[in-house]
mmCIF file of the N, C-alpha and C atoms, coordinates in Angstrom:
data_MODEL
# 
_entry.id   MODEL 
# 
loop_
_atom_site.group_PDB 
_atom_site.id 
_atom_site.type_symbol 
_atom_site.label_atom_id 
_atom_site.label_alt_id 
_atom_site.label_comp_id 
_atom_site.label_asym_id 
_atom_site.label_entity_id 
_atom_site.label_seq_id 
_atom_site.pdbx_PDB_ins_code 
_atom_site.Cartn_x 
_atom_site.Cartn_y 
_atom_site.Cartn_z 
_atom_site.occupancy 
_atom_site.B_iso_or_equiv 
_atom_site.pdbx_formal_charge 
_atom_site.auth_seq_id 
_atom_site.auth_comp_id 
_atom_site.auth_asym_id 
_atom_site.auth_atom_id 
_atom_site.pdbx_PDB_model_num 
ATOM 1   N N  . MET A 1 1  ? 48.580 59.842 53.903  1.00 0.00 ? 1  MET A N  1 
ATOM 2   C CA . MET A 1 1  ? 49.907 59.877 55.213  1.00 0.00 ? 1  MET A CA 1 
ATOM 3   C C  . MET A 1 1  ? 50.760 61.077 55.055  1.00 0.00 ? 1  MET A C  1 
ATOM 4   N N  . ASN A 1 2  ? 51.003 61.638 55.822  1.00 0.00 ? 2  ASN A N  1 
ATOM 5   C CA . ASN A 1 2  ? 51.537 63.237 56.216  1.00 0.00 ? 2  ASN A CA 1 
ATOM 6   C C  . ASN A 1 2  ? 52.713 62.481 57.078  1.00 0.00 ? 2  ASN A C  1 
ATOM 7   N N  . ASN A 1 3  ? 53.779 62.875 56.560  1.00 0.00 ? 3  ASN A N  1 
ATOM 8   C CA . ASN A 1 3  ? 54.762 62.580 56.980  1.00 0.00 ? 3  ASN A CA 1 
ATOM 9   C C  . ASN A 1 3  ? 55.490 64.426 57.353  1.00 0.00 ? 3  ASN A C  1 
ATOM 10  N N  . TRP A 1 4  ? 54.897 65.269 57.018  1.00 0.00 ? 4  TRP A N  1 
ATOM 11  C CA . TRP A 1 4  ? 54.733 66.749 57.960  1.00 0.00 ? 4  TRP A CA 1 
ATOM 12  C C  . TRP A 1 4  ? 55.072 66.526 59.116  1.00 0.00 ? 4  TRP A C  1 
ATOM 13  N N  . LYS A 1 5  ? 56.740 67.638 60.155  1.00 0.00 ? 5  LYS A N  1 
ATOM 14  C CA . LYS A 1 5  ? 56.230 67.188 61.106  1.00 0.00 ? 5  LYS A CA 1 
ATOM 15  C C  . LYS A 1 5  ? 56.484 68.423 62.011  1.00 0.00 ? 5  LYS A C  1 
ATOM 16  N N  . THR A 1 6  ? 55.452 69.275 63.061  1.00 0.00 ? 6  THR A N  1 
ATOM 17  C CA . THR A 1 6  ? 55.635 70.522 63.494  1.00 0.00 ? 6  THR A CA 1 
ATOM 18  C C  . THR A 1 6  ? 56.084 70.343 64.718  1.00 0.00 ? 6  THR A C  1 
ATOM 19  N N  . ASP A 1 7  ? 57.001 71.416 65.310  1.00 0.00 ? 7  ASP A N  1 
ATOM 20  C CA . ASP A 1 7  ? 57.750 71.900 66.646  1.00 0.00 ? 7  ASP A CA 1 
ATOM 21  C C  . ASP A 1 7  ? 55.992 72.559 67.368  1.00 0.00 ? 7  ASP A C  1 
ATOM 22  N N  . PHE A 1 8  ? 55.993 72.310 67.998  1.00 0.00 ? 8  PHE A N  1 
ATOM 23  C CA . PHE A 1 8  ? 54.943 73.173 69.326  1.00 0.00 ? 8  PHE A CA 1 
ATOM 24  C C  . PHE A 1 8  ? 55.680 73.568 70.731  1.00 0.00 ? 8  PHE A C  1 
ATOM 25  N N  . LYS A 1 9  ? 55.529 74.951 70.666  1.00 0.00 ? 9  LYS A N  1 
ATOM 26  C CA . LYS A 1 9  ? 55.365 74.844 71.921  1.00 0.00 ? 9  LYS A CA 1 
ATOM 27  C C  . LYS A 1 9  ? 54.384 75.491 73.372  1.00 0.00 ? 9  LYS A C  1 
ATOM 28  N N  . VAL A 1 10 ? 55.133 74.191 74.113  1.00 0.00 ? 10 VAL A N  1 
ATOM 29  C CA . VAL A 1 10 ? 53.400 73.818 75.394  1.00 0.00 ? 10 VAL A CA 1 
ATOM 30  C C  . VAL A 1 10 ? 53.443 74.669 76.543  1.00 0.00 ? 10 VAL A C  1 
ATOM 31  N N  . LYS A 1 11 ? 52.535 75.644 76.371  1.00 0.00 ? 11 LYS A N  1 
ATOM 32  C CA . LYS A 1 11 ? 52.987 76.048 77.812  1.00 0.00 ? 11 LYS A CA 1 
ATOM 33  C C  . LYS A 1 11 ? 51.958 75.535 78.636  1.00 0.00 ? 11 LYS A C  1 
ATOM 34  N N  . PHE A 1 12 ? 52.508 75.420 79.932  1.00 0.00 ? 12 PHE A N  1 
ATOM 35  C CA . PHE A 1 12 ? 51.774 74.664 81.106  1.00 0.00 ? 12 PHE A CA 1 
ATOM 36  C C  . PHE A 1 12 ? 51.880 75.143 82.853  1.00 0.00 ? 12 PHE A C  1 
ATOM 37  N N  . HIS A 1 13 ? 51.090 74.468 83.418  1.00 0.00 ? 13 HIS A N  1 
ATOM 38  C CA . HIS A 1 13 ? 51.428 74.816 85.021  1.00 0.00 ? 13 HIS A CA 1 
ATOM 39  C C  . HIS A 1 13 ? 50.858 73.617 85.331  1.00 0.00 ? 13 HIS A C  1 
ATOM 40  N N  . LEU A 1 14 ? 51.062 73.912 86.627  1.00 0.00 ? 14 LEU A N  1 
ATOM 41  C CA . LEU A 1 14 ? 51.025 72.689 87.955  1.00 0.00 ? 14 LEU A CA 1 
ATOM 42  C C  . LEU A 1 14 ? 50.449 73.362 88.870  1.00 0.00 ? 14 LEU A C  1 
ATOM 43  N N  . GLU A 1 15 ? 49.391 72.667 89.368  1.00 0.00 ? 15 GLU A N  1 
ATOM 44  C CA . GLU A 1 15 ? 48.890 73.401 90.449  1.00 0.00 ? 15 GLU A CA 1 
ATOM 45  C C  . GLU A 1 15 ? 48.414 72.394 91.533  1.00 0.00 ? 15 GLU A C  1 
ATOM 46  N N  . TYR A 1 16 ? 49.314 72.403 91.891  1.00 0.00 ? 16 TYR A N  1 
ATOM 47  C CA . TYR A 1 16 ? 48.395 71.949 94.140  1.00 0.00 ? 16 TYR A CA 1 
ATOM 48  C C  . TYR A 1 16 ? 48.318 72.479 94.784  1.00 0.00 ? 16 TYR A C  1 
ATOM 49  N N  . LEU A 1 17 ? 47.662 72.077 95.591  1.00 0.00 ? 17 LEU A N  1 
ATOM 50  C CA . LEU A 1 17 ? 46.565 72.538 97.105  1.00 0.00 ? 17 LEU A CA 1 
ATOM 51  C C  . LEU A 1 17 ? 47.407 71.195 98.250  1.00 0.00 ? 17 LEU A C  1 
ATOM 52  N N  . HIS A 1 18 ? 48.046 72.469 98.901  1.00 0.00 ? 18 HIS A N  1 
ATOM 53  C CA . HIS A 1 18 ? 48.200 71.682 100.485 1.00 0.00 ? 18 HIS A CA 1 
ATOM 54  C C  . HIS A 1 18 ? 47.240 71.076 101.375 1.00 0.00 ? 18 HIS A C  1 
ATOM 55  N N  . ASN A 1 19 ? 47.256 71.163 102.274 1.00 0.00 ? 19 ASN A N  1 
ATOM 56  C CA . ASN A 1 19 ? 46.829 70.045 102.829 1.00 0.00 ? 19 ASN A CA 1 
ATOM 57  C C  . ASN A 1 19 ? 45.947 71.964 103.567 1.00 0.00 ? 19 ASN A C  1 
ATOM 58  N N  . ASP A 1 20 ? 47.080 72.495 104.235 1.00 0.00 ? 20 ASP A N  1 
ATOM 59  C CA . ASP A 1 20 ? 46.968 73.577 105.080 1.00 0.00 ? 20 ASP A CA 1 
ATOM 60  C C  . ASP A 1 20 ? 46.260 74.460 104.246 1.00 0.00 ? 20 ASP A C  1 
ATOM 61  N N  . GLY A 1 21 ? 45.732 74.389 102.684 1.00 0.00 ? 21 GLY A N  1 
ATOM 62  C CA . GLY A 1 21 ? 44.375 75.172 102.145 1.00 0.00 ? 21 GLY A CA 1 
ATOM 63  C C  . GLY A 1 21 ? 46.225 76.536 100.958 1.00 0.00 ? 21 GLY A C  1 
ATOM 64  N N  . THR A 1 22 ? 47.026 76.421 101.431 1.00 0.00 ? 22 THR A N  1 
ATOM 65  C CA . THR A 1 22 ? 47.399 77.028 100.781 1.00 0.00 ? 22 THR A CA 1 
ATOM 66  C C  . THR A 1 22 ? 47.573 77.079 99.284  1.00 0.00 ? 22 THR A C  1 
ATOM 67  N N  . LYS A 1 23 ? 48.223 77.801 97.612  1.00 0.00 ? 23 LYS A N  1 
ATOM 68  C CA . LYS A 1 23 ? 48.586 76.963 96.591  1.00 0.00 ? 23 LYS A CA 1 
ATOM 69  C C  . LYS A 1 23 ? 49.408 76.954 96.163  1.00 0.00 ? 23 LYS A C  1 
ATOM 70  N N  . GLU A 1 24 ? 50.024 76.072 95.128  1.00 0.00 ? 24 GLU A N  1 
ATOM 71  C CA . GLU A 1 24 ? 51.525 76.535 94.816  1.00 0.00 ? 24 GLU A CA 1 
ATOM 72  C C  . GLU A 1 24 ? 51.704 75.902 93.188  1.00 0.00 ? 24 GLU A C  1 
ATOM 73  N N  . ILE A 1 25 ? 51.696 76.758 92.748  1.00 0.00 ? 25 ILE A N  1 
ATOM 74  C CA . ILE A 1 25 ? 51.356 77.221 91.226  1.00 0.00 ? 25 ILE A CA 1 
ATOM 75  C C  . ILE A 1 25 ? 53.202 76.975 90.298  1.00 0.00 ? 25 ILE A C  1 
ATOM 76  N N  . ASN A 1 26 ? 53.198 76.071 89.898  1.00 0.00 ? 26 ASN A N  1 
ATOM 77  C CA . ASN A 1 26 ? 54.470 75.938 88.844  1.00 0.00 ? 26 ASN A CA 1 
ATOM 78  C C  . ASN A 1 26 ? 54.444 76.137 87.361  1.00 0.00 ? 26 ASN A C  1 
ATOM 79  N N  . TYR A 1 27 ? 55.177 76.850 86.611  1.00 0.00 ? 27 TYR A N  1 
ATOM 80  C CA . TYR A 1 27 ? 54.456 77.364 84.787  1.00 0.00 ? 27 TYR A CA 1 
ATOM 81  C C  . TYR A 1 27 ? 56.234 76.620 84.910  1.00 0.00 ? 27 TYR A C  1 
ATOM 82  N N  . ASN A 1 28 ? 55.695 76.324 83.444  1.00 0.00 ? 28 ASN A N  1 
ATOM 83  C CA . ASN A 1 28 ? 56.409 75.342 82.310  1.00 0.00 ? 28 ASN A CA 1 
ATOM 84  C C  . ASN A 1 28 ? 56.624 75.648 80.858  1.00 0.00 ? 28 ASN A C  1 
ATOM 85  N N  . SER A 1 29 ? 57.668 75.059 80.611  1.00 0.00 ? 29 SER A N  1 
ATOM 86  C CA . SER A 1 29 ? 56.558 74.828 78.862  1.00 0.00 ? 29 SER A CA 1 
ATOM 87  C C  . SER A 1 29 ? 58.019 74.288 78.366  1.00 0.00 ? 29 SER A C  1 
ATOM 88  N N  . LEU A 1 30 ? 57.303 73.503 76.932  1.00 0.00 ? 30 LEU A N  1 
ATOM 89  C CA . LEU A 1 30 ? 58.210 72.287 76.631  1.00 0.00 ? 30 LEU A CA 1 
ATOM 90  C C  . LEU A 1 30 ? 57.992 72.834 74.997  1.00 0.00 ? 30 LEU A C  1 
ATOM 91  N N  . ILE A 1 31 ? 59.557 72.027 74.011  1.00 0.00 ? 31 ILE A N  1 
ATOM 92  C CA . ILE A 1 31 ? 59.105 72.345 73.023  1.00 0.00 ? 31 ILE A CA 1 
ATOM 93  C C  . ILE A 1 31 ? 58.715 71.142 71.957  1.00 0.00 ? 31 ILE A C  1 
ATOM 94  N N  . VAL A 1 32 ? 57.817 70.622 71.577  1.00 0.00 ? 32 VAL A N  1 
ATOM 95  C CA . VAL A 1 32 ? 57.873 69.046 71.452  1.00 0.00 ? 32 VAL A CA 1 
ATOM 96  C C  . VAL A 1 32 ? 57.803 69.238 69.431  1.00 0.00 ? 32 VAL A C  1 
ATOM 97  N N  . HIS A 1 33 ? 57.834 67.917 69.053  1.00 0.00 ? 33 HIS A N  1 
ATOM 98  C CA . HIS A 1 33 ? 57.791 67.262 67.624  1.00 0.00 ? 33 HIS A CA 1 
ATOM 99  C C  . HIS A 1 33 ? 56.744 65.928 67.431  1.00 0.00 ? 33 HIS A C  1 
ATOM 100 N N  . ALA A 1 34 ? 55.797 67.190 67.133  1.00 0.00 ? 34 ALA A N  1 
ATOM 101 C CA . ALA A 1 34 ? 54.413 66.264 66.538  1.00 0.00 ? 34 ALA A CA 1 
ATOM 102 C C  . ALA A 1 34 ? 53.506 67.042 65.303  1.00 0.00 ? 34 ALA A C  1 
ATOM 103 N N  . GLU A 1 35 ? 52.195 65.702 65.443  1.00 0.00 ? 35 GLU A N  1 
ATOM 104 C CA . GLU A 1 35 ? 51.601 65.608 64.090  1.00 0.00 ? 35 GLU A CA 1 
ATOM 105 C C  . GLU A 1 35 ? 50.790 67.268 64.439  1.00 0.00 ? 35 GLU A C  1 
ATOM 106 N N  . ASP A 1 36 ? 50.328 67.008 65.211  1.00 0.00 ? 36 ASP A N  1 
ATOM 107 C CA . ASP A 1 36 ? 49.408 67.746 65.748  1.00 0.00 ? 36 ASP A CA 1 
ATOM 108 C C  . ASP A 1 36 ? 49.197 69.263 66.764  1.00 0.00 ? 36 ASP A C  1 
ATOM 109 N N  . GLU A 1 37 ? 47.724 69.437 67.273  1.00 0.00 ? 37 GLU A N  1 
ATOM 110 C CA . GLU A 1 37 ? 48.303 70.252 69.030  1.00 0.00 ? 37 GLU A CA 1 
ATOM 111 C C  . GLU A 1 37 ? 47.577 68.957 69.604  1.00 0.00 ? 37 GLU A C  1 
ATOM 112 N N  . ASP A 1 38 ? 47.091 68.523 69.099  1.00 0.00 ? 38 ASP A N  1 
ATOM 113 C CA . ASP A 1 38 ? 46.083 67.080 70.157  1.00 0.00 ? 38 ASP A CA 1 
ATOM 114 C C  . ASP A 1 38 ? 47.686 66.126 70.543  1.00 0.00 ? 38 ASP A C  1 
ATOM 115 N N  . GLU A 1 39 ? 48.199 65.948 69.576  1.00 0.00 ? 39 GLU A N  1 
ATOM 116 C CA . GLU A 1 39 ? 49.675 65.303 69.736  1.00 0.00 ? 39 GLU A CA 1 
ATOM 117 C C  . GLU A 1 39 ? 50.514 65.759 70.980  1.00 0.00 ? 39 GLU A C  1 
ATOM 118 N N  . ALA A 1 40 ? 50.656 67.409 70.848  1.00 0.00 ? 40 ALA A N  1 
ATOM 119 C CA . ALA A 1 40 ? 51.774 67.291 71.191  1.00 0.00 ? 40 ALA A CA 1 
ATOM 120 C C  . ALA A 1 40 ? 50.760 67.625 73.050  1.00 0.00 ? 40 ALA A C  1 
ATOM 121 N N  . LYS A 1 41 ? 49.016 68.023 72.631  1.00 0.00 ? 41 LYS A N  1 
ATOM 122 C CA . LYS A 1 41 ? 49.244 67.963 74.555  1.00 0.00 ? 41 LYS A CA 1 
ATOM 123 C C  . LYS A 1 41 ? 49.228 66.348 75.213  1.00 0.00 ? 41 LYS A C  1 
ATOM 124 N N  . LYS A 1 42 ? 48.920 65.448 74.218  1.00 0.00 ? 42 LYS A N  1 
ATOM 125 C CA . LYS A 1 42 ? 49.059 63.722 74.278  1.00 0.00 ? 42 LYS A CA 1 
ATOM 126 C C  . LYS A 1 42 ? 50.611 63.970 75.134  1.00 0.00 ? 42 LYS A C  1 
ATOM 127 N N  . MET A 1 43 ? 52.209 64.004 74.174  1.00 0.00 ? 43 MET A N  1 
ATOM 128 C CA . MET A 1 43 ? 52.888 64.048 74.641  1.00 0.00 ? 43 MET A CA 1 
ATOM 129 C C  . MET A 1 43 ? 53.259 64.215 76.202  1.00 0.00 ? 43 MET A C  1 
ATOM 130 N N  . ILE A 1 44 ? 52.412 66.029 76.410  1.00 0.00 ? 44 ILE A N  1 
ATOM 131 C CA . ILE A 1 44 ? 52.626 66.037 77.403  1.00 0.00 ? 44 ILE A CA 1 
ATOM 132 C C  . ILE A 1 44 ? 52.254 65.721 78.675  1.00 0.00 ? 44 ILE A C  1 
ATOM 133 N N  . LEU A 1 45 ? 50.616 65.555 77.988  1.00 0.00 ? 45 LEU A N  1 
ATOM 134 C CA . LEU A 1 45 ? 50.446 64.390 79.911  1.00 0.00 ? 45 LEU A CA 1 
ATOM 135 C C  . LEU A 1 45 ? 50.802 62.942 80.104  1.00 0.00 ? 45 LEU A C  1 
ATOM 136 N N  . ASN A 1 46 ? 51.397 62.683 78.894  1.00 0.00 ? 46 ASN A N  1 
ATOM 137 C CA . ASN A 1 46 ? 52.007 61.164 79.201  1.00 0.00 ? 46 ASN A CA 1 
ATOM 138 C C  . ASN A 1 46 ? 53.091 61.641 79.987  1.00 0.00 ? 46 ASN A C  1 
ATOM 139 N N  . GLN A 1 47 ? 54.778 62.776 79.368  1.00 0.00 ? 47 GLN A N  1 
ATOM 140 C CA . GLN A 1 47 ? 55.829 63.306 79.885  1.00 0.00 ? 47 GLN A CA 1 
ATOM 141 C C  . GLN A 1 47 ? 55.442 63.196 81.784  1.00 0.00 ? 47 GLN A C  1 
ATOM 142 N N  . TYR A 1 48 ? 53.793 63.686 81.881  1.00 0.00 ? 48 TYR A N  1 
ATOM 143 C CA . TYR A 1 48 ? 53.133 63.807 83.088  1.00 0.00 ? 48 TYR A CA 1 
ATOM 144 C C  . TYR A 1 48 ? 52.500 62.820 83.929  1.00 0.00 ? 48 TYR A C  1 
ATOM 145 N N  . GLU A 1 49 ? 52.714 61.750 83.302  1.00 0.00 ? 49 GLU A N  1 
ATOM 146 C CA . GLU A 1 49 ? 52.079 60.898 83.679  1.00 0.00 ? 49 GLU A CA 1 
ATOM 147 C C  . GLU A 1 49 ? 50.403 60.856 84.100  1.00 0.00 ? 49 GLU A C  1 
ATOM 148 N N  . GLY A 1 50 ? 49.309 61.977 83.012  1.00 0.00 ? 50 GLY A N  1 
ATOM 149 C CA . GLY A 1 50 ? 48.301 62.155 83.091  1.00 0.00 ? 50 GLY A CA 1 
ATOM 150 C C  . GLY A 1 50 ? 47.783 62.849 84.349  1.00 0.00 ? 50 GLY A C  1 
ATOM 151 N N  . SER A 1 51 ? 48.622 63.584 85.139  1.00 0.00 ? 51 SER A N  1 
ATOM 152 C CA . SER A 1 51 ? 48.579 64.416 86.847  1.00 0.00 ? 51 SER A CA 1 
ATOM 153 C C  . SER A 1 51 ? 47.767 64.930 86.420  1.00 0.00 ? 51 SER A C  1 
ATOM 154 N N  . ARG A 1 52 ? 46.469 64.419 87.957  1.00 0.00 ? 52 ARG A N  1 
ATOM 155 C CA . ARG A 1 52 ? 45.654 65.840 88.227  1.00 0.00 ? 52 ARG A CA 1 
ATOM 156 C C  . ARG A 1 52 ? 45.798 67.190 88.090  1.00 0.00 ? 52 ARG A C  1 
ATOM 157 N N  . PHE A 1 53 ? 47.439 67.664 88.821  1.00 0.00 ? 53 PHE A N  1 
ATOM 158 C CA . PHE A 1 53 ? 48.089 68.850 88.768  1.00 0.00 ? 53 PHE A CA 1 
ATOM 159 C C  . PHE A 1 53 ? 48.168 69.529 87.280  1.00 0.00 ? 53 PHE A C  1 
ATOM 160 N N  . LEU A 1 54 ? 48.094 69.128 86.309  1.00 0.00 ? 54 LEU A N  1 
ATOM 161 C CA . LEU A 1 54 ? 48.514 69.636 85.381  1.00 0.00 ? 54 LEU A CA 1 
ATOM 162 C C  . LEU A 1 54 ? 47.708 70.099 84.813  1.00 0.00 ? 54 LEU A C  1 
ATOM 163 N N  . ILE A 1 55 ? 47.825 70.969 83.853  1.00 0.00 ? 55 ILE A N  1 
ATOM 164 C CA . ILE A 1 55 ? 47.358 71.866 83.332  1.00 0.00 ? 55 ILE A CA 1 
ATOM 165 C C  . ILE A 1 55 ? 47.751 73.257 82.285  1.00 0.00 ? 55 ILE A C  1 
ATOM 166 N N  . ILE A 1 56 ? 47.168 72.977 80.951  1.00 0.00 ? 56 ILE A N  1 
ATOM 167 C CA . ILE A 1 56 ? 47.942 73.386 79.893  1.00 0.00 ? 56 ILE A CA 1 
ATOM 168 C C  . ILE A 1 56 ? 47.234 74.407 79.009  1.00 0.00 ? 56 ILE A C  1 
ATOM 169 N N  . ASP A 1 57 ? 48.035 75.079 79.403  1.00 0.00 ? 57 ASP A N  1 
ATOM 170 C CA . ASP A 1 57 ? 47.969 76.755 79.628  1.00 0.00 ? 57 ASP A CA 1 
ATOM 171 C C  . ASP A 1 57 ? 47.619 77.118 78.050  1.00 0.00 ? 57 ASP A C  1 
ATOM 172 N N  . GLU A 1 58 ? 48.435 76.898 76.680  1.00 0.00 ? 58 GLU A N  1 
ATOM 173 C CA . GLU A 1 58 ? 48.895 77.508 75.189  1.00 0.00 ? 58 GLU A CA 1 
ATOM 174 C C  . GLU A 1 58 ? 49.628 76.315 74.595  1.00 0.00 ? 58 GLU A C  1 
ATOM 175 N N  . VAL A 1 59 ? 49.176 76.187 72.792  1.00 0.00 ? 59 VAL A N  1 
ATOM 176 C CA . VAL A 1 59 ? 49.771 75.384 72.841  1.00 0.00 ? 59 VAL A CA 1 
ATOM 177 C C  . VAL A 1 59 ? 50.079 76.302 71.427  1.00 0.00 ? 59 VAL A C  1 
ATOM 178 N N  . VAL A 1 60 ? 51.357 77.169 70.978  1.00 0.00 ? 60 VAL A N  1 
ATOM 179 C CA . VAL A 1 60 ? 51.812 77.795 70.071  1.00 0.00 ? 60 VAL A CA 1 
ATOM 180 C C  . VAL A 1 60 ? 52.541 76.393 68.994  1.00 0.00 ? 60 VAL A C  1 
ATOM 181 N N  . LYS A 1 61 ? 52.097 76.969 67.523  1.00 0.00 ? 61 LYS A N  1 
ATOM 182 C CA . LYS A 1 61 ? 52.812 76.159 66.863  1.00 0.00 ? 61 LYS A CA 1 
ATOM 183 C C  . LYS A 1 61 ? 54.520 77.236 65.818  1.00 0.00 ? 61 LYS A C  1 
ATOM 184 N N  . LEU A 1 62 ? 55.614 76.739 66.207  1.00 0.00 ? 62 LEU A N  1 
ATOM 185 C CA . LEU A 1 62 ? 56.682 76.929 65.531  1.00 0.00 ? 62 LEU A CA 1 
ATOM 186 C C  . LEU A 1 62 ? 57.384 77.436 64.935  1.00 0.00 ? 62 LEU A C  1 
ATOM 187 N N  . TRP A 1 63 ? 57.477 75.522 64.325  1.00 0.00 ? 63 TRP A N  1 
ATOM 188 C CA . TRP A 1 63 ? 58.098 75.739 62.415  1.00 0.00 ? 63 TRP A CA 1 
ATOM 189 C C  . TRP A 1 63 ? 57.296 73.915 62.721  1.00 0.00 ? 63 TRP A C  1 
ATOM 190 N N  . LYS A 1 64 ? 57.103 73.698 60.860  1.00 0.00 ? 64 LYS A N  1 
ATOM 191 C CA . LYS A 1 64 ? 56.389 72.765 60.130  1.00 0.00 ? 64 LYS A CA 1 
ATOM 192 C C  . LYS A 1 64 ? 57.552 72.755 59.539  1.00 0.00 ? 64 LYS A C  1 
ATOM 193 N N  . TYR A 1 65 ? 58.143 70.845 59.111  1.00 0.00 ? 65 TYR A N  1 
ATOM 194 C CA . TYR A 1 65 ? 58.763 71.227 58.035  1.00 0.00 ? 65 TYR A CA 1 
ATOM 195 C C  . TYR A 1 65 ? 58.527 69.186 57.661  1.00 0.00 ? 65 TYR A C  1 
# 
């Protein structure tokens, strides 16, 4: 059993394609407390309810304790 947790900074963007053909991109990042990178990604996916517009760009490990 692993009781260690890590803070991850997850960089992502939401990419929307409008009916008129224009593309809108909103960049964002969140810091989450998770056991590993996969769990950190899942937390972001859950936050945005599995949105098809969500694209995760990078997961950076910040701190482990």
